[in-house]
PDB file of N, CA, C and O in Angstrom:
ATOM      1  N   MET A   1      84.412  83.368 104.656  1.00  0.00           N
ATOM      2  CA  MET A   1      85.727  83.359 104.070  1.00  0.00           C
ATOM      3  C   MET A   1      85.737  82.355 102.914  1.00  0.00           C
ATOM      4  O   MET A   1      85.225  81.244 103.053  1.00  0.00           O
ATOM      5  N   SER A   2      86.294  82.728 101.821  1.00  0.00           N
ATOM      6  CA  SER A   2      86.325  81.902 100.624  1.00  0.00           C
ATOM      7  C   SER A   2      87.431  80.855 100.702  1.00  0.00           C
ATOM      8  O   SER A   2      88.517  81.115 101.219  1.00  0.00           O
ATOM      9  N   LEU A   3      87.136  79.682 100.186  1.00  0.00           N
ATOM     10  CA  LEU A   3      88.132  78.618 100.157  1.00  0.00           C
ATOM     11  C   LEU A   3      89.127  78.809  99.021  1.00  0.00           C
ATOM     12  O   LEU A   3      90.181  78.172  99.006  1.00  0.00           O
ATOM     13  N   ASN A   4      88.804  79.674  98.075  1.00  0.00           N
ATOM     14  CA  ASN A   4      89.660  79.900  96.907  1.00  0.00           C
ATOM     15  C   ASN A   4      90.546  81.124  97.068  1.00  0.00           C
ATOM     16  O   ASN A   4      90.897  81.762  96.075  1.00  0.00           O
ATOM     17  N   ARG A   5      90.909  81.461  98.281  1.00  0.00           N
ATOM     18  CA  ARG A   5      91.763  82.626  98.515  1.00  0.00           C
ATOM     19  C   ARG A   5      93.154  82.381  97.965  1.00  0.00           C
ATOM     20  O   ARG A   5      93.707  81.289  98.090  1.00  0.00           O
ATOM     21  N   LYS A   6      93.701  83.401  97.362  1.00  0.00           N
ATOM     22  CA  LYS A   6      95.057  83.301  96.830  1.00  0.00           C
ATOM     23  C   LYS A   6      96.063  83.532  97.947  1.00  0.00           C
ATOM     24  O   LYS A   6      95.786  84.225  98.926  1.00  0.00           O
ATOM     25  N   THR A   7      97.215  82.946  97.781  1.00  0.00           N
ATOM     26  CA  THR A   7      98.300  83.163  98.732  1.00  0.00           C
ATOM     27  C   THR A   7      99.107  84.386  98.289  1.00  0.00           C
ATOM     28  O   THR A   7      98.963  84.879  97.170  1.00  0.00           O
ATOM     29  N   THR A   8      99.938  84.845  99.179  1.00  0.00           N
ATOM     30  CA  THR A   8     100.822  85.965  98.850  1.00  0.00           C
ATOM     31  C   THR A   8     101.702  85.592  97.658  1.00  0.00           C
ATOM     32  O   THR A   8     101.961  86.425  96.789  1.00  0.00           O
ATOM     33  N   LEU A   9     102.151  84.364  97.619  1.00  0.00           N
ATOM     34  CA  LEU A   9     102.984  83.902  96.508  1.00  0.00           C
ATOM     35  C   LEU A   9     102.219  83.992  95.189  1.00  0.00           C
ATOM     36  O   LEU A   9     102.769  84.435  94.181  1.00  0.00           O
ATOM     37  N   GLN A  10     100.954  83.574  95.194  1.00  0.00           N
ATOM     38  CA  GLN A  10     100.161  83.635  93.961  1.00  0.00           C
ATOM     39  C   GLN A  10      99.945  85.084  93.512  1.00  0.00           C
ATOM     40  O   GLN A  10     100.014  85.389  92.321  1.00  0.00           O
ATOM     41  N   TYR A  11      99.686  85.962  94.467  1.00  0.00           N
ATOM     42  CA  TYR A  11      99.536  87.374  94.115  1.00  0.00           C
ATOM     43  C   TYR A  11     100.844  87.949  93.580  1.00  0.00           C
ATOM     44  O   TYR A  11     100.836  88.743  92.639  1.00  0.00           O
ATOM     45  N   ALA A  12     101.952  87.555  94.171  1.00  0.00           N
ATOM     46  CA  ALA A  12     103.254  88.040  93.712  1.00  0.00           C
ATOM     47  C   ALA A  12     103.519  87.581  92.278  1.00  0.00           C
ATOM     48  O   ALA A  12     104.037  88.351  91.469  1.00  0.00           O
ATOM     49  N   VAL A  13     103.171  86.348  91.961  1.00  0.00           N
ATOM     50  CA  VAL A  13     103.355  85.826  90.602  1.00  0.00           C
ATOM     51  C   VAL A  13     102.442  86.577  89.630  1.00  0.00           C
ATOM     52  O   VAL A  13     102.862  86.924  88.527  1.00  0.00           O
ATOM     53  N   ASP A  14     101.193  86.829  90.038  1.00  0.00           N
ATOM     54  CA  ASP A  14     100.280  87.611  89.192  1.00  0.00           C
ATOM     55  C   ASP A  14     100.831  89.009  88.933  1.00  0.00           C
ATOM     56  O   ASP A  14     100.771  89.512  87.811  1.00  0.00           O
ATOM     57  N   LEU A  15     101.365  89.628  89.978  1.00  0.00           N
ATOM     58  CA  LEU A  15     101.936  90.961  89.836  1.00  0.00           C
ATOM     59  C   LEU A  15     103.162  90.932  88.937  1.00  0.00           C
ATOM     60  O   LEU A  15     103.372  91.848  88.141  1.00  0.00           O
ATOM     61  N   LEU A  16     103.966  89.894  89.059  1.00  0.00           N
ATOM     62  CA  LEU A  16     105.142  89.743  88.201  1.00  0.00           C
ATOM     63  C   LEU A  16     104.716  89.653  86.737  1.00  0.00           C
ATOM     64  O   LEU A  16     105.326  90.279  85.870  1.00  0.00           O
ATOM     65  N   ASP A  17     103.674  88.876  86.463  1.00  0.00           N
ATOM     66  CA  ASP A  17     103.168  88.766  85.096  1.00  0.00           C
ATOM     67  C   ASP A  17     102.671  90.119  84.579  1.00  0.00           C
ATOM     68  O   ASP A  17     102.872  90.461  83.414  1.00  0.00           O
ATOM     69  N   SER A  18     102.027  90.872  85.452  1.00  0.00           N
ATOM     70  CA  SER A  18     101.515  92.186  85.056  1.00  0.00           C
ATOM     71  C   SER A  18     102.648  93.167  84.761  1.00  0.00           C
ATOM     72  O   SER A  18     102.540  93.996  83.857  1.00  0.00           O
ATOM     73  N   THR A  19     103.737  93.068  85.529  1.00  0.00           N
ATOM     74  CA  THR A  19     104.865  93.969  85.270  1.00  0.00           C
ATOM     75  C   THR A  19     105.471  93.669  83.909  1.00  0.00           C
ATOM     76  O   THR A  19     105.962  94.573  83.232  1.00  0.00           O
ATOM     77  N   GLU A  20     105.440  92.407  83.506  1.00  0.00           N
ATOM     78  CA  GLU A  20     105.970  92.049  82.185  1.00  0.00           C
ATOM     79  C   GLU A  20     105.193  92.770  81.093  1.00  0.00           C
ATOM     80  O   GLU A  20     105.784  93.325  80.167  1.00  0.00           O
ATOM     81  N   SER A  21     103.875  92.761  81.201  1.00  0.00           N
ATOM     82  CA  SER A  21     103.045  93.455  80.213  1.00  0.00           C
ATOM     83  C   SER A  21     103.299  94.959  80.240  1.00  0.00           C
ATOM     84  O   SER A  21     103.377  95.599  79.192  1.00  0.00           O
ATOM     85  N   ALA A  22     103.426  95.516  81.436  1.00  0.00           N
ATOM     86  CA  ALA A  22     103.665  96.957  81.563  1.00  0.00           C
ATOM     87  C   ALA A  22     105.000  97.348  80.950  1.00  0.00           C
ATOM     88  O   ALA A  22     105.094  98.360  80.256  1.00  0.00           O
ATOM     89  N   ILE A  23     106.026  96.555  81.200  1.00  0.00           N
ATOM     90  CA  ILE A  23     107.355  96.844  80.648  1.00  0.00           C
ATOM     91  C   ILE A  23     107.324  96.768  79.125  1.00  0.00           C
ATOM     92  O   ILE A  23     107.914  97.609  78.448  1.00  0.00           O
ATOM     93  N   GLU A  24     106.644  95.772  78.592  1.00  0.00           N
ATOM     94  CA  GLU A  24     106.536  95.651  77.136  1.00  0.00           C
ATOM     95  C   GLU A  24     105.824  96.866  76.542  1.00  0.00           C
ATOM     96  O   GLU A  24     106.226  97.372  75.494  1.00  0.00           O
ATOM     97  N   ASN A  25     104.771  97.332  77.209  1.00  0.00           N
ATOM     98  CA  ASN A  25     104.061  98.525  76.728  1.00  0.00           C
ATOM     99  C   ASN A  25     104.958  99.764  76.756  1.00  0.00           C
ATOM    100  O   ASN A  25     104.941 100.570  75.826  1.00  0.00           O
ATOM    101  N   LEU A  26     105.732  99.907  77.817  1.00  0.00           N
ATOM    102  CA  LEU A  26     106.647 101.052  77.915  1.00  0.00           C
ATOM    103  C   LEU A  26     107.708 100.995  76.816  1.00  0.00           C
ATOM    104  O   LEU A  26     108.037 102.014  76.210  1.00  0.00           O
ATOM    105  N   ILE A  27     108.234  99.807  76.565  1.00  0.00           N
ATOM    106  CA  ILE A  27     109.250  99.662  75.512  1.00  0.00           C
ATOM    107  C   ILE A  27     108.664 100.014  74.150  1.00  0.00           C
ATOM    108  O   ILE A  27     109.325 100.656  73.334  1.00  0.00           O
ATOM    109  N   GLU A  28     107.438  99.599  73.905  1.00  0.00           N
ATOM    110  CA  GLU A  28     106.793  99.935  72.634  1.00  0.00           C
ATOM    111  C   GLU A  28     106.621 101.448  72.488  1.00  0.00           C
ATOM    112  O   GLU A  28     106.777 101.991  71.395  1.00  0.00           O
ATOM    113  N   GLU A  29     106.301 102.122  73.587  1.00  0.00           N
ATOM    114  CA  GLU A  29     106.178 103.588  73.540  1.00  0.00           C
ATOM    115  C   GLU A  29     107.515 104.243  73.202  1.00  0.00           C
ATOM    116  O   GLU A  29     107.565 105.213  72.445  1.00  0.00           O
ATOM    117  N   ILE A  30     108.591 103.710  73.765  1.00  0.00           N
ATOM    118  CA  ILE A  30     109.922 104.270  73.505  1.00  0.00           C
ATOM    119  C   ILE A  30     110.326 104.042  72.056  1.00  0.00           C
ATOM    120  O   ILE A  30     110.981 104.892  71.454  1.00  0.00           O
ATOM    121  N   ARG A  31     109.945 102.914  71.499  1.00  0.00           N
ATOM    122  CA  ARG A  31     110.319 102.573  70.119  1.00  0.00           C
ATOM    123  C   ARG A  31     109.608 103.415  69.072  1.00  0.00           C
ATOM    124  O   ARG A  31     110.084 103.511  67.941  1.00  0.00           O
ATOM    125  N   LYS A  32     108.494 104.020  69.415  1.00  0.00           N
ATOM    126  CA  LYS A  32     107.769 104.835  68.440  1.00  0.00           C
ATOM    127  C   LYS A  32     108.674 105.972  67.971  1.00  0.00           C
ATOM    128  O   LYS A  32     109.290 106.651  68.791  1.00  0.00           O
ATOM    129  N   PRO A  33     108.756 106.180  66.666  1.00  0.00           N
ATOM    130  CA  PRO A  33     109.644 107.236  66.156  1.00  0.00           C
ATOM    131  C   PRO A  33     109.117 108.628  66.500  1.00  0.00           C
ATOM    132  O   PRO A  33     107.912 108.853  66.615  1.00  0.00           O
ATOM    133  N   VAL A  34     110.053 109.539  66.658  1.00  0.00           N
ATOM    134  CA  VAL A  34     109.713 110.944  66.897  1.00  0.00           C
ATOM    135  C   VAL A  34     109.361 111.554  65.553  1.00  0.00           C
ATOM    136  O   VAL A  34     110.089 111.379  64.576  1.00  0.00           O
ATOM    137  N   ASP A  35     108.260 112.259  65.502  1.00  0.00           N
ATOM    138  CA  ASP A  35     107.809 112.878  64.263  1.00  0.00           C
ATOM    139  C   ASP A  35     108.840 113.905  63.793  1.00  0.00           C
ATOM    140  O   ASP A  35     109.163 114.848  64.515  1.00  0.00           O
ATOM    141  N   LYS A  36     109.346 113.714  62.585  1.00  0.00           N
ATOM    142  CA  LYS A  36     110.375 114.607  62.052  1.00  0.00           C
ATOM    143  C   LYS A  36     109.822 115.979  61.684  1.00  0.00           C
ATOM    144  O   LYS A  36     110.579 116.938  61.528  1.00  0.00           O
ATOM    145  N   GLU A  37     108.511 116.070  61.546  1.00  0.00           N
ATOM    146  CA  GLU A  37     107.875 117.343  61.200  1.00  0.00           C
ATOM    147  C   GLU A  37     107.781 118.266  62.410  1.00  0.00           C
ATOM    148  O   GLU A  37     107.659 119.482  62.260  1.00  0.00           O
ATOM    149  N   VAL A  38     107.835 117.699  63.589  1.00  0.00           N
ATOM    150  CA  VAL A  38     107.689 118.490  64.813  1.00  0.00           C
ATOM    151  C   VAL A  38     109.027 119.133  65.154  1.00  0.00           C
ATOM    152  O   VAL A  38     110.079 118.503  65.043  1.00  0.00           O
ATOM    153  N   SER A  39     108.975 120.395  65.570  1.00  0.00           N
ATOM    154  CA  SER A  39     110.211 121.079  65.957  1.00  0.00           C
ATOM    155  C   SER A  39     109.919 121.997  67.144  1.00  0.00           C
ATOM    156  O   SER A  39     108.771 122.204  67.535  1.00  0.00           O
ATOM    157  N   GLY A  40     110.990 122.531  67.691  1.00  0.00           N
ATOM    158  CA  GLY A  40     110.853 123.485  68.784  1.00  0.00           C
ATOM    159  C   GLY A  40     110.395 122.844  70.072  1.00  0.00           C
ATOM    160  O   GLY A  40     110.825 121.747  70.427  1.00  0.00           O
ATOM    161  N   SER A  41     109.513 123.548  70.769  1.00  0.00           N
ATOM    162  CA  SER A  41     109.066 123.095  72.087  1.00  0.00           C
ATOM    163  C   SER A  41     108.248 121.811  72.004  1.00  0.00           C
ATOM    164  O   SER A  41     108.265 121.008  72.937  1.00  0.00           O
ATOM    165  N   ALA A  42     107.533 121.606  70.899  1.00  0.00           N
ATOM    166  CA  ALA A  42     106.756 120.379  70.747  1.00  0.00           C
ATOM    167  C   ALA A  42     107.685 119.165  70.646  1.00  0.00           C
ATOM    168  O   ALA A  42     107.407 118.113  71.222  1.00  0.00           O
ATOM    169  N   ARG A  43     108.784 119.320  69.914  1.00  0.00           N
ATOM    170  CA  ARG A  43     109.761 118.231  69.795  1.00  0.00           C
ATOM    171  C   ARG A  43     110.424 117.967  71.146  1.00  0.00           C
ATOM    172  O   ARG A  43     110.616 116.818  71.544  1.00  0.00           O
ATOM    173  N   LYS A  44     110.770 119.049  71.840  1.00  0.00           N
ATOM    174  CA  LYS A  44     111.397 118.909  73.150  1.00  0.00           C
ATOM    175  C   LYS A  44     110.457 118.177  74.115  1.00  0.00           C
ATOM    176  O   LYS A  44     110.898 117.325  74.886  1.00  0.00           O
ATOM    177  N   ALA A  45     109.186 118.507  74.073  1.00  0.00           N
ATOM    178  CA  ALA A  45     108.202 117.850  74.935  1.00  0.00           C
ATOM    179  C   ALA A  45     108.082 116.370  74.597  1.00  0.00           C
ATOM    180  O   ALA A  45     107.965 115.530  75.489  1.00  0.00           O
ATOM    181  N   GLU A  46     108.112 116.057  73.311  1.00  0.00           N
ATOM    182  CA  GLU A  46     108.020 114.664  72.893  1.00  0.00           C
ATOM    183  C   GLU A  46     109.248 113.876  73.344  1.00  0.00           C
ATOM    184  O   GLU A  46     109.120 112.742  73.806  1.00  0.00           O
ATOM    185  N   LEU A  47     110.434 114.466  73.215  1.00  0.00           N
ATOM    186  CA  LEU A  47     111.661 113.811  73.664  1.00  0.00           C
ATOM    187  C   LEU A  47     111.672 113.655  75.188  1.00  0.00           C
ATOM    188  O   LEU A  47     112.139 112.640  75.706  1.00  0.00           O
ATOM    189  N   GLN A  48     111.167 114.644  75.892  1.00  0.00           N
ATOM    190  CA  GLN A  48     111.075 114.559  77.355  1.00  0.00           C
ATOM    191  C   GLN A  48     110.123 113.435  77.760  1.00  0.00           C
ATOM    192  O   GLN A  48     110.371 112.729  78.737  1.00  0.00           O
ATOM    193  N   SER A  49     109.053 113.275  77.019  1.00  0.00           N
ATOM    194  CA  SER A  49     108.098 112.201  77.284  1.00  0.00           C
ATOM    195  C   SER A  49     108.749 110.832  77.087  1.00  0.00           C
ATOM    196  O   SER A  49     108.513 109.909  77.867  1.00  0.00           O
ATOM    197  N   ILE A  50     109.560 110.709  76.051  1.00  0.00           N
ATOM    198  CA  ILE A  50     110.276 109.453  75.803  1.00  0.00           C
ATOM    199  C   ILE A  50     111.256 109.177  76.930  1.00  0.00           C
ATOM    200  O   ILE A  50     111.375 108.043  77.395  1.00  0.00           O
ATOM    201  N   LYS A  51     111.958 110.214  77.367  1.00  0.00           N
ATOM    202  CA  LYS A  51     112.908 110.061  78.468  1.00  0.00           C
ATOM    203  C   LYS A  51     112.189 109.602  79.737  1.00  0.00           C
ATOM    204  O   LYS A  51     112.667 108.701  80.426  1.00  0.00           O
ATOM    205  N   GLN A  52     111.055 110.209  80.048  1.00  0.00           N
ATOM    206  CA  GLN A  52     110.301 109.833  81.248  1.00  0.00           C
ATOM    207  C   GLN A  52     109.793 108.397  81.133  1.00  0.00           C
ATOM    208  O   GLN A  52     109.758 107.670  82.125  1.00  0.00           O
ATOM    209  N   THR A  53     109.406 107.993  79.943  1.00  0.00           N
ATOM    210  CA  THR A  53     108.962 106.619  79.729  1.00  0.00           C
ATOM    211  C   THR A  53     110.107 105.644  79.977  1.00  0.00           C
ATOM    212  O   THR A  53     109.899 104.573  80.547  1.00  0.00           O
ATOM    213  N   ALA A  54     111.319 106.009  79.550  1.00  0.00           N
ATOM    214  CA  ALA A  54     112.496 105.171  79.793  1.00  0.00           C
ATOM    215  C   ALA A  54     112.779 105.065  81.293  1.00  0.00           C
ATOM    216  O   ALA A  54     113.114 103.989  81.787  1.00  0.00           O
ATOM    217  N   VAL A  55     112.646 106.172  82.011  1.00  0.00           N
ATOM    218  CA  VAL A  55     112.844 106.161  83.465  1.00  0.00           C
ATOM    219  C   VAL A  55     111.790 105.267  84.125  1.00  0.00           C
ATOM    220  O   VAL A  55     112.102 104.497  85.034  1.00  0.00           O
ATOM    221  N   ASP A  56     110.552 105.376  83.664  1.00  0.00           N
ATOM    222  CA  ASP A  56     109.477 104.533  84.199  1.00  0.00           C
ATOM    223  C   ASP A  56     109.766 103.054  83.945  1.00  0.00           C
ATOM    224  O   ASP A  56     109.531 102.212  84.811  1.00  0.00           O
ATOM    225  N   ALA A  57     110.276 102.745  82.751  1.00  0.00           N
ATOM    226  CA  ALA A  57     110.605 101.356  82.418  1.00  0.00           C
ATOM    227  C   ALA A  57     111.718 100.838  83.322  1.00  0.00           C
ATOM    228  O   ALA A  57     111.667  99.697  83.782  1.00  0.00           O
ATOM    229  N   LYS A  58     112.719 101.672  83.577  1.00  0.00           N
ATOM    230  CA  LYS A  58     113.814 101.284  84.467  1.00  0.00           C
ATOM    231  C   LYS A  58     113.289 100.987  85.869  1.00  0.00           C
ATOM    232  O   LYS A  58     113.661  99.983  86.477  1.00  0.00           O
ATOM    233  N   GLU A  59     112.422 101.864  86.379  1.00  0.00           N
ATOM    234  CA  GLU A  59     111.841 101.647  87.702  1.00  0.00           C
ATOM    235  C   GLU A  59     111.003 100.378  87.735  1.00  0.00           C
ATOM    236  O   GLU A  59     111.010  99.647  88.725  1.00  0.00           O
ATOM    237  N   MET A  60     110.286 100.120  86.654  1.00  0.00           N
ATOM    238  CA  MET A  60     109.466  98.907  86.577  1.00  0.00           C
ATOM    239  C   MET A  60     110.353  97.667  86.571  1.00  0.00           C
ATOM    240  O   MET A  60     109.999  96.652  87.170  1.00  0.00           O
ATOM    241  N   LEU A  61     111.497  97.739  85.905  1.00  0.00           N
ATOM    242  CA  LEU A  61     112.442  96.620  85.922  1.00  0.00           C
ATOM    243  C   LEU A  61     112.975  96.367  87.327  1.00  0.00           C
ATOM    244  O   LEU A  61     113.150  95.219  87.736  1.00  0.00           O
ATOM    245  N   GLN A  62     113.230  97.443  88.059  1.00  0.00           N
ATOM    246  CA  GLN A  62     113.697  97.284  89.436  1.00  0.00           C
ATOM    247  C   GLN A  62     112.609  96.645  90.296  1.00  0.00           C
ATOM    248  O   GLN A  62     112.900  95.788  91.131  1.00  0.00           O
ATOM    249  N   ILE A  63     111.380  97.052  90.100  1.00  0.00           N
ATOM    250  CA  ILE A  63     110.265  96.450  90.829  1.00  0.00           C
ATOM    251  C   ILE A  63     110.148  94.977  90.473  1.00  0.00           C
ATOM    252  O   ILE A  63     109.924  94.132  91.340  1.00  0.00           O
ATOM    253  N   ARG A  64     110.301  94.681  89.192  1.00  0.00           N
ATOM    254  CA  ARG A  64     110.217  93.283  88.739  1.00  0.00           C
ATOM    255  C   ARG A  64     111.312  92.442  89.394  1.00  0.00           C
ATOM    256  O   ARG A  64     111.061  91.314  89.817  1.00  0.00           O
ATOM    257  N   GLN A  65     112.515  92.987  89.477  1.00  0.00           N
ATOM    258  CA  GLN A  65     113.614  92.261  90.106  1.00  0.00           C
ATOM    259  C   GLN A  65     113.299  91.991  91.582  1.00  0.00           C
ATOM    260  O   GLN A  65     113.551  90.897  92.087  1.00  0.00           O
ATOM    261  N   GLN A  66     112.751  92.994  92.265  1.00  0.00           N
ATOM    262  CA  GLN A  66     112.383  92.817  93.665  1.00  0.00           C
ATOM    263  C   GLN A  66     111.295  91.749  93.814  1.00  0.00           C
ATOM    264  O   GLN A  66     111.323  90.945  94.746  1.00  0.00           O
ATOM    265  N   LEU A  67     110.345  91.754  92.887  1.00  0.00           N
ATOM    266  CA  LEU A  67     109.296  90.737  92.916  1.00  0.00           C
ATOM    267  C   LEU A  67     109.865  89.337  92.700  1.00  0.00           C
ATOM    268  O   LEU A  67     109.456  88.383  93.361  1.00  0.00           O
ATOM    269  N   GLU A  68     110.812  89.225  91.769  1.00  0.00           N
ATOM    270  CA  GLU A  68     111.439  87.918  91.528  1.00  0.00           C
ATOM    271  C   GLU A  68     112.135  87.411  92.786  1.00  0.00           C
ATOM    272  O   GLU A  68     112.056  86.228  93.115  1.00  0.00           O
ATOM    273  N   GLU A  69     112.819  88.318  93.488  1.00  0.00           N
ATOM    274  CA  GLU A  69     113.486  87.933  94.732  1.00  0.00           C
ATOM    275  C   GLU A  69     112.457  87.534  95.792  1.00  0.00           C
ATOM    276  O   GLU A  69     112.661  86.568  96.527  1.00  0.00           O
ATOM    277  N   MET A  70     111.358  88.277  95.866  1.00  0.00           N
ATOM    278  CA  MET A  70     110.307  87.975  96.817  1.00  0.00           C
ATOM    279  C   MET A  70     109.696  86.603  96.533  1.00  0.00           C
ATOM    280  O   MET A  70     109.464  85.817  97.452  1.00  0.00           O
ATOM    281  N   ILE A  71     109.439  86.324  95.260  1.00  0.00           N
ATOM    282  CA  ILE A  71     108.852  85.038  94.877  1.00  0.00           C
ATOM    283  C   ILE A  71     109.802  83.897  95.211  1.00  0.00           C
ATOM    284  O   ILE A  71     109.385  82.851  95.710  1.00  0.00           O
ATOM    285  N   LYS A  72     111.077  84.108  94.931  1.00  0.00           N
ATOM    286  CA  LYS A  72     112.071  83.086  95.267  1.00  0.00           C
ATOM    287  C   LYS A  72     112.066  82.825  96.767  1.00  0.00           C
ATOM    288  O   LYS A  72     112.078  81.674  97.202  1.00  0.00           O
ATOM    289  N   ASN A  73     112.048  83.893  97.553  1.00  0.00           N
ATOM    290  CA  ASN A  73     112.046  83.776  99.008  1.00  0.00           C
ATOM    291  C   ASN A  73     110.780  83.074  99.500  1.00  0.00           C
ATOM    292  O   ASN A  73     110.847  82.192 100.356  1.00  0.00           O
ATOM    293  N   LEU A  74     109.633  83.465  98.958  1.00  0.00           N
ATOM    294  CA  LEU A  74     108.374  82.841  99.366  1.00  0.00           C
ATOM    295  C   LEU A  74     108.309  81.375  98.936  1.00  0.00           C
ATOM    296  O   LEU A  74     107.755  80.541  99.652  1.00  0.00           O
ATOM    297  N   SER A  75     108.876  81.061  97.766  1.00  0.00           N
ATOM    298  CA  SER A  75     108.882  79.682  97.277  1.00  0.00           C
ATOM    299  C   SER A  75     109.721  78.775  98.151  1.00  0.00           C
ATOM    300  O   SER A  75     109.459  77.578  98.266  1.00  0.00           O
ATOM    301  N   GLU A  76     110.736  79.365  98.766  1.00  0.00           N
ATOM    302  CA  GLU A  76     111.618  78.585  99.635  1.00  0.00           C
ATOM    303  C   GLU A  76     111.097  78.541 101.068  1.00  0.00           C
ATOM    304  O   GLU A  76     111.798  78.101 101.979  1.00  0.00           O
ATOM    305  N   GLY A  77     109.864  79.001 101.260  1.00  0.00           N
ATOM    306  CA  GLY A  77     109.262  78.944 102.587  1.00  0.00           C
ATOM    307  C   GLY A  77     109.543  80.147 103.442  1.00  0.00           C
ATOM    308  O   GLY A  77     109.217  80.152 104.629  1.00  0.00           O
ATOM    309  N   GLY A  78     110.135  81.159 102.873  1.00  0.00           N
ATOM    310  CA  GLY A  78     110.458  82.357 103.636  1.00  0.00           C
ATOM    311  C   GLY A  78     109.265  83.280 103.754  1.00  0.00           C
ATOM    312  O   GLY A  78     108.147  82.931 103.375  1.00  0.00           O
ATOM    313  N   GLU A  79     109.515  84.446 104.278  1.00  0.00           N
ATOM    314  CA  GLU A  79     108.491  85.457 104.436  1.00  0.00           C
ATOM    315  C   GLU A  79     108.932  86.739 103.760  1.00  0.00           C
ATOM    316  O   GLU A  79     110.100  86.901 103.405  1.00  0.00           O
ATOM    317  N   ILE A  80     107.994  87.642 103.588  1.00  0.00           N
ATOM    318  CA  ILE A  80     108.301  88.946 103.020  1.00  0.00           C
ATOM    319  C   ILE A  80     109.013  89.753 104.089  1.00  0.00           C
ATOM    320  O   ILE A  80     108.540  89.864 105.221  1.00  0.00           O
ATOM    321  N   GLU A  81     110.159  90.317 103.716  1.00  0.00           N
ATOM    322  CA  GLU A  81     110.949  91.097 104.663  1.00  0.00           C
ATOM    323  C   GLU A  81     110.678  92.573 104.480  1.00  0.00           C
ATOM    324  O   GLU A  81     110.417  93.031 103.367  1.00  0.00           O
ATOM    325  N   ASP A  82     110.740  93.316 105.565  1.00  0.00           N
ATOM    326  CA  ASP A  82     110.618  94.767 105.497  1.00  0.00           C
ATOM    327  C   ASP A  82     111.885  95.338 104.883  1.00  0.00           C
ATOM    328  O   ASP A  82     112.990  94.855 105.131  1.00  0.00           O
ATOM    329  N   GLU A  83     111.700  96.392 104.066  1.00  0.00           N
ATOM    330  CA  GLU A  83     112.864  97.064 103.496  1.00  0.00           C
ATOM    331  C   GLU A  83     113.468  97.973 104.556  1.00  0.00           C
ATOM    332  O   GLU A  83     112.752  98.596 105.340  1.00  0.00           O
ATOM    333  N   ILE A  84     114.766  98.039 104.568  1.00  0.00           N
ATOM    334  CA  ILE A  84     115.471  98.912 105.496  1.00  0.00           C
ATOM    335  C   ILE A  84     115.941 100.134 104.725  1.00  0.00           C
ATOM    336  O   ILE A  84     116.546 100.014 103.660  1.00  0.00           O
ATOM    337  N   ASP A  85     115.660 101.297 105.264  1.00  0.00           N
ATOM    338  CA  ASP A  85     116.032 102.545 104.606  1.00  0.00           C
ATOM    339  C   ASP A  85     117.387 102.997 105.137  1.00  0.00           C
ATOM    340  O   ASP A  85     117.541 103.283 106.324  1.00  0.00           O
ATOM    341  N   PHE A  86     118.364 103.057 104.239  1.00  0.00           N
ATOM    342  CA  PHE A  86     119.708 103.477 104.610  1.00  0.00           C
ATOM    343  C   PHE A  86     120.004 104.897 104.141  1.00  0.00           C
ATOM    344  O   PHE A  86     121.172 105.265 104.022  1.00  0.00           O
ATOM    345  N   ASN A  87     118.985 105.699 103.873  1.00  0.00           N
ATOM    346  CA  ASN A  87     119.194 107.049 103.345  1.00  0.00           C
ATOM    347  C   ASN A  87     119.996 107.931 104.286  1.00  0.00           C
ATOM    348  O   ASN A  87     120.859 108.685 103.835  1.00  0.00           O
ATOM    349  N   ALA A  88     119.734 107.854 105.561  1.00  0.00           N
ATOM    350  CA  ALA A  88     120.452 108.703 106.513  1.00  0.00           C
ATOM    351  C   ALA A  88     121.640 107.925 107.058  1.00  0.00           C
ATOM    352  O   ALA A  88     121.520 107.179 108.031  1.00  0.00           O
ATOM    353  N   GLY A  89     122.785 108.111 106.416  1.00  0.00           N
ATOM    354  CA  GLY A  89     123.993 107.411 106.828  1.00  0.00           C
ATOM    355  C   GLY A  89     124.678 108.120 107.973  1.00  0.00           C
ATOM    356  O   GLY A  89     124.166 109.100 108.514  1.00  0.00           O
ATOM    357  N   PHE A  90     125.820 107.624 108.329  1.00  0.00           N
ATOM    358  CA  PHE A  90     126.596 108.144 109.458  1.00  0.00           C
ATOM    359  C   PHE A  90     126.882 109.632 109.302  1.00  0.00           C
ATOM    360  O   PHE A  90     126.656 110.413 110.227  1.00  0.00           O
ATOM    361  N   ALA A  91     127.377 110.021 108.140  1.00  0.00           N
ATOM    362  CA  ALA A  91     127.758 111.431 107.914  1.00  0.00           C
ATOM    363  C   ALA A  91     126.542 112.337 107.975  1.00  0.00           C
ATOM    364  O   ALA A  91     126.623 113.437 108.523  1.00  0.00           O
ATOM    365  N   GLU A  92     125.410 111.897 107.422  1.00  0.00           N
ATOM    366  CA  GLU A  92     124.213 112.719 107.409  1.00  0.00           C
ATOM    367  C   GLU A  92     123.684 112.938 108.827  1.00  0.00           C
ATOM    368  O   GLU A  92     123.196 114.024 109.140  1.00  0.00           O
ATOM    369  N   ARG A  93     123.773 111.946 109.668  1.00  0.00           N
ATOM    370  CA  ARG A  93     123.256 112.061 111.028  1.00  0.00           C
ATOM    371  C   ARG A  93     124.081 113.025 111.877  1.00  0.00           C
ATOM    372  O   ARG A  93     123.538 113.669 112.774  1.00  0.00           O
ATOM    373  N   PHE A  94     125.374 113.135 111.613  1.00  0.00           N
ATOM    374  CA  PHE A  94     126.249 113.942 112.449  1.00  0.00           C
ATOM    375  C   PHE A  94     126.707 115.240 111.784  1.00  0.00           C
ATOM    376  O   PHE A  94     127.570 115.944 112.310  1.00  0.00           O
ATOM    377  N   SER A  95     126.127 115.549 110.635  1.00  0.00           N
ATOM    378  CA  SER A  95     126.524 116.790 109.963  1.00  0.00           C
ATOM    379  C   SER A  95     125.936 117.986 110.697  1.00  0.00           C
ATOM    380  O   SER A  95     124.886 117.876 111.330  1.00  0.00           O
ATOM    381  N   LYS A  96     126.615 119.135 110.611  1.00  0.00           N
ATOM    382  CA  LYS A  96     126.121 120.362 111.258  1.00  0.00           C
ATOM    383  C   LYS A  96     124.962 120.894 110.455  1.00  0.00           C
ATOM    384  O   LYS A  96     125.006 120.963 109.227  1.00  0.00           O
ATOM    385  N   ARG A  97     123.938 121.263 111.167  1.00  0.00           N
ATOM    386  CA  ARG A  97     122.743 121.784 110.481  1.00  0.00           C
ATOM    387  C   ARG A  97     122.555 123.216 110.783  1.00  0.00           C
ATOM    388  O   ARG A  97     121.605 123.830 110.298  1.00  0.00           O
TER     389      ARG A  97
END
């Protein structure tokens, strides 16, 4: 076993730094202008690609926020908590199928 093992907190900070680079790359992709010469289905595909990149950036921001909360919790001596899935609410469980 190595004496230089990283802690969960150190890995979380490394991952947070990596998300920053990823978000910046996604933003740069969104900022690229759409070629005015392109029309029709090619233009639609390019716009769809930009939209998907924006969705990816939004998801990455949410991941970054979760990482920041995790780092704060770990810094305060806490532990990583399991996420609770609330998808199946009261109405969904008792609805007629």
